[in-house]
N, C-alpha and C positions, 0 to 999 in steps of 0.2 A: 698698296699691301706688302708688307716684308714676307718675304719667302724664307722660311726657316732653315732650306736647302742650301740657300746661299750663304748662309753664317757659319763661322768655325766657332769652335766652343766659347773663347772668351766672349765674342759679340753677342752670341746667343745668350750667353748668362744676364749681359749687360742689358739686352734688350729685354728678357724677363722682368729683371728687376725694376725696368723702366715703365713697363706696364702695369706691373704690381703698386708701385708708386701711386701711379697715376689714380689708379682705383680708389685706392684708401683716400689720396687727397680728395677726391672728386664727393666720397661719401660725409667727409669730416665735416664739422660746423666751423666757420669762419673764426668764430670764437669759443673755445672749450668751455669757459664758464657759462656760456648760455645756453640754455636747454634746446636741445635741437628739435623737440617735439613740442608741441603746442598743448597747453592746457583745455581739455575738451569741456563743454559741458555735461556734466551728469545725464542730463534728458538726451543729447545726441546720441549719435550713431556709435562713435570713438567714445564711450563713455571712462573709459579706464582712467585715472589717477595720474598724473605723472610724478616719477621719483624727481625730488629738486635738491637735495643733498644728503649727505650722512649728518644725523642727529637727533635729536628725542626734544620733547616738549614746545611743538611749533605756537607762536602765536601769530594771528594776521592783522592787520588793518588795511583801510586804503583810504587814500587821501582825496581832497578835492577836485584833483587831477586825474584820477583814474590809476595812479601808480599803487602798485601791490608791494605792501611789505610783509618780510618775513621773518620773524626772528626767532632764532632756536639753540640750544646748548649742544656741546660734545663733549665726552670724557672719556678719559681712561678708566679702568678699572679701582683706580684709588681716587676718583672723581676730581681728578687735575685734569681742567680743561680750559673752554672759553664760553663766551656767547659770540655769535654769528647773527650777520643779517645777509638777506640776498631781497633785491628789487626787481619788480617788473615795471617797466614804462608802457607797456602795450597792454593793460587791463589781464596781465597774468597768464599771456601767451607764451612767452619767453622771459627769463630771470636773469639779471646781470651777474656780475663777478661775487664771488661772497667777500663780504666785508668783516674782518672781526673788530667787533665792539672793544670786548676786553679779554685779558686771560686770567684764569683764576687759579690759585695753588688747590682750593677745594670749593667746589661748587657742587648742591645735590641736584638732579634733576627727575623728573617723572611724578606723578602722584599728585599734581598740584605744585609741585617745585618746579621753578624754572625762570627764565626770562619772561620780561612783560615788556608791552610796547603802545606808545600813545603818539599820534601825530596831528598836529592842529596848527594854526596860522603863525605860531611861537617856534615851531620845527617840529624835532620828533625827540622823544625821552625813551632811552630803554632803563629797565631798571631789573635787577637782582640783587641775590642774597648769597652771600659765603665769603671764605677768607682769599683774599687777593693776593697775600703773600708768604713766603714761606715760613717767616718768624712770626705771622699773626697766629693767634688763639681765637679771637673774635669772629662770631659772624653777624656782619653787618649787612644792611641795605643800604645799595648804592644805585647812584642815577649817572647816566651820559646822556650829553646833549648834541644834536647835528642841527646844523642850519642849511646844509648842501644835501639834503636828500638822503642822508645817511652815507656820504663817502667817506666823511671825517668826524673825527667824536672829539667833544670835551669832556673832562671827568676823571676820575670819579669823585662824584660828592657824597659824603656819606649822611644821609637823612636822620636815622636814628642817633639822638645823642647820646643815649646811654649805651655803651660799647657791649655787644654780644647779645642784646634784648631781641632781637630779631633772628634768632637762632632757629626758631620753627621754620624759618624761609619758606613762609606763606604769606604772598602779598597780590597787590594789583593795582594797578594806574591808569587813568584816565586822562581825558582832555575836555574843556571847555568849548563848546560849539559858539559863543557868543564872544567870549576874549580870548581863549586860547590857553587859559591857566592850566596848571595840570596838578592832578590831586593822586597822593598814594596812601593806601591803606595795608594794614600787615598785621599781623598776630604778634604782640609783644609779651615779654617775660621779665620785665623789669621789678615787678613787682612781684614778691613771693606769694603771694596767696593765689596765682593763677594765671592763665593766658587773658589778654583783654585785647581789646580792638581800638588800634593808635592810628595816628592820620600825619600827614603835612601836605603841604602845597605849595607850588611854586608859579610864580606869574610869567617867569619865561624861558623856565626849566633848565636852567644854571645857578639861580640863588634859591634856596630853600628856607620857607619858614619854620620857625620853631614847632616842633614836632608834639601831638597832643593827645591825650586819651579822648576816645567818642564813646567807648562803651565798655562797662565792666558789668558783666553777669551777675544776678542775684547769689549766686554759691560762690562768686568769685572768679570763675574760667569761664569762658565759652569752649567749644568744639578746638582739641589744639590740632588736628592734624587735616582740616576742612580749610582750603583758603577761603578768604573771603573774597567778596564781587565788588569792585565799584563802577559807576556810570553816571556819564549825564544825560539826562533824555534832551531831547533838541529843543525844549524850550529853557534849558539850561537849569533844569534843577537836578539837583546830585542826590545817587541813591547809595546805599551801601546794603548789602546783604551779607550774611555769616550764618554759619551753624552754631545754635547755640546749647547751653547745658541749663536745663531747669530741670529739677528732680532726677528722674530715670529716664527722661526725654531728650534727644538731641535733633532739635528741627530748626527750621531758616527763619529767621527772622528779619525784618528790612527796618530802615529807618531812611528818612530822608532830609534833604537841607535847602532853602532857598537863598541863602547867601554864601555859598561855596565853602561851607563846611563849620563856619562858625558856632550856627546853632542847630539844633538834630531834632527831630519828632521823636515821641518817645519810641522805643523799640516794639512791635508789635508782630507775632507768629502768623508764617502764611501758610495755607492748605488748612485743610480739615482735621485731617487725623496726626498722630504722633507716632515716632518712632522711638522706641525703648531699646537701647543699644549699650553695653557697658563700655564697650572701648569705641574709640573715633573710626568712623566707618570710611574716612575718606573719600567724602563726597559733597563736594562742593556747590554752591548756588552759581546762576548765572542770569544776566539781565538781558531784556531784549524790549523795544518800543515802537511796537506795529502800528501804524496808521490805520484806521477804521472810519468808515461813515457812520454818521448818527443821524436820524430822521428827526426832525425839530420842526413839528408842524408841516409844513408844505415845504420846507428847505431841507435839504441834506448837509451837515457839517461832518468835516474832517477831524477827530480827534485822536489823539496820542494815548495809548494804552501801555502801563507799566506791567509788563510781565516776569516773575522770576521762574526759573526753571530749575530743577533739583532731583533729586531722585529719594525713596523712601523705602527702604529694602532694594527691590528688584526690579522699581516699576518708577519711570520718570513720569514727573508731572509739570504742569504749569499753571500758574495761578497769580490772578492781579488781587495783589493785597485788598484784603476786607472782602474778596469774592471767593467761590466755589471752585476747588482747583480741579483741572482736567486731566484725565491720564493723557500722555503722548504715546507710552509703547513700554516695551518690557526692556529694561537695561538699567544703565545709571551713565554718570559723566556727561551730561547734556550741554549742548552748545546751541547759539540759536541767532539768526540776523533777520532784519526787518527789510526787503527792498524796499525802492523807491514808491510801488503802487500798495505798499502794507502787507505783500505775501512775507508770510512767514518760513524761514528753512531753517529747518533743525536736524543736527547730528545727534547721536549719543553713541555709548558702547554697548553692544548685546554679547550676552555669555557671563563667565565667570568674574566676579570682581576680582580686581586686582591683577588680572591676566590679560594678555592681548585678546583681541575677540574679533568680532565683526562690528564695523562701524553702518550704522544706518541711517538713513535719510528721508527725511519728511519733506513734500514739496509744499507750496501755498493751500493747492487743492487737497492735503491730509494724504497722499499716495506715501506709502513707504515701502523701502526696498533697500537692499544691501549694496553699499556702493566699495566696501571694502573689506578685506580680510586677514586676520592675525595683524589687527593694528589695535592702536587706544589713543586716548588723548586726544579726541577730534577739538579743533576751534573752527569759527566762521567767521567772517566780516562781509559786510555791507558796505558800498560805493555811498557816497554824499553827492547833493547838486546834481548836476549831469551825468553823472555814472551812478545815481541811485540804483541802480537796477542792476549792477556789477554784485555778484556774491561769488566768494572764495570761500573753499574750505581746504583743511590741513589736518595732518595727522602724523602720527610717528608708527613704525613696524617694529614687529619683533626683531627684523633684519636690522634694524639701527639705521632706518632711512625715513627722511620727512617725503610725506607725498602731496602733494596739491591737486586740485580740481576747481575746476568752474562751475557752478551750480547755475548760475543766471548769469546772463549780458545784456 
């Protein structure tokens, strides 16, 4: 042990600096871009979500190897910014370096606008709408593709053929579990009659087919500021949901396709009631496909449900097309994921619409509680294969941070 009485002033100063430096290095993580705190289960003793990055509008997905991908945006006050990705190789315990997918001269975020991500056997696709360069005026839908788990990116590819037709900046993307093809839908304004639902597909994530209209409302326009939802179910059937405008009502409608979007079922309304509202409520739908056990004689068969989730007014509902709606809770902006055992994990916002509020979580047993405050725009994803029990949630906060939490493992 060093005796301070034996040191003169210069030696004492050096000794103090050495001790302080050693203490700081001992507490510092080996990689400053890796979270030093693990993402805990929401039902565990350490239930607090973990701050992952600065940003807004996070979207989560999990691949067949248990990797967790979180894509998000970050902008300045003039909406100049970019799209970023962080990846966890340990089921969400830590996240690696932030990777910039692309910069934008102008990109809107929040209230349904922001990047989307899909991960499959043909790699990763990230999509976003905005203006890439300063000399551009068109707001287009772009796609980027990665084959190395998000470390490097190719693109962008412009998906909408008519410039500026994707200027609502509302879209979604999904990937087929059967062959890895990607499918994107968006709200399109190329026709002066109103906002329509358009779509495009890609077999490999790099070359995109010609875009096409998949729905036009009877009155000429769907709800203009509610982003559509698209998802493949485990059997490979493709589903699209959007908020329609029929008369004075703005309700959720659903369609499906068994041939990757070449032909569609007739759009049908989901839920029992209707929402008569004059302006766009910014209340999008989402999909989830839980597995349930159905008794058939003496045997029990597993079947997959198609559930839509959405809010009408300040109440969140879930509904299987053609069936009665079920109340989830008070609030709006739901997100849900089904774990491998069929358990449904649901997040939604509670409080005043269009403002940060509480994030509510309902577990598969139907128990609901608050997991975050002063937050907004939750999203949740479940793993697949041997990682089907892994469920990760994310949202952004009023302070400008992305938070993540492991809801199940």
